[in-house]
Residue, then its C-alpha position, 0 to 999 in steps of 0.5 A: m550865309a558864308n559869301p553874300s551875293p553882290l546884291q546883298s552886300r551893296a552899299s552907297g556913299l558919296l564922293l567929296h574931298p574934305t577941301s570942299l567942306p564948308g568952313p571959315y578958313g578958305i578951304g575945308d579941313l578935317g575939323p568940325a565940319a568933317y565930323r558933322w559931315v560924317d554924322t550926316l552920312a551916318a544919319a542918311k545910312q550912307g556906308w562910304w565916304q570917298i575922299l580922294p587922295l589926302a597927300p600933300t598936293g603938288y603942281a596946281d594943288s591937284p590931289y593927283q599930283c602928290l608930293s608923298t605917298f605917306a604924308g598927309n596934306f597939311y592944309l587939311i589940319s583944322p585950325d579949330e582942332l589946333s585951338r582945342e589942343g591948345l596950340l593956337r590961341p583965339q587971336d592966332v586964328t583970325e578969319n580972313a573973309f575968304p570967298a565962299s564960292h571957291t578956294d583961293f589957294d593963293r590966299v589960303i596957302p600962306f594963311k595955313v602955313k602961318l597958322l601951322g608955323t605958329a602952332w609949331e612954335n607954340f608946341k616947341r615952347g611947351l604948349a600942349r605938353a600932353l601931345r609930345p609923347a605921341f609926336e615923338q612916337f610918330c617921329h620914331d615909328e615913321a622915320a623911314w619916310l618922314d626924315d627924307f620927306a621933311l628934308f625934301m619939303a625944306l629944300 
């Protein structure tokens, strides 16, 4: 059948922003809980995961007040994945007993910024050397927007 009818091509899924996933770092991220969530969706035969915008948030931390069309939200970077890649040590990733009932952005943001700063300093010092070629390729390939965005964020 060349063009299946809409009833034959129906699918189901769920809407859940990654920040709503559980985790010990005050906000859900694209780490182990996200992988478990995708496995759960697949086991439930769900075909879609609608995630809302994933860009850096602006005013009021809304995913609809994005600072870039192209950049990803760095709060979604997983401390667990940074540790697995060798950019954070266990002592770098200390949990801060964040509330389980809601996201406290006033505490999460400085915590994540500090972790990402530590990971960046470790990367510059030569940790996770295997990531350097991919990083340099990304910077080269995305220079059309990345350089201006980095300057904008720095300012």
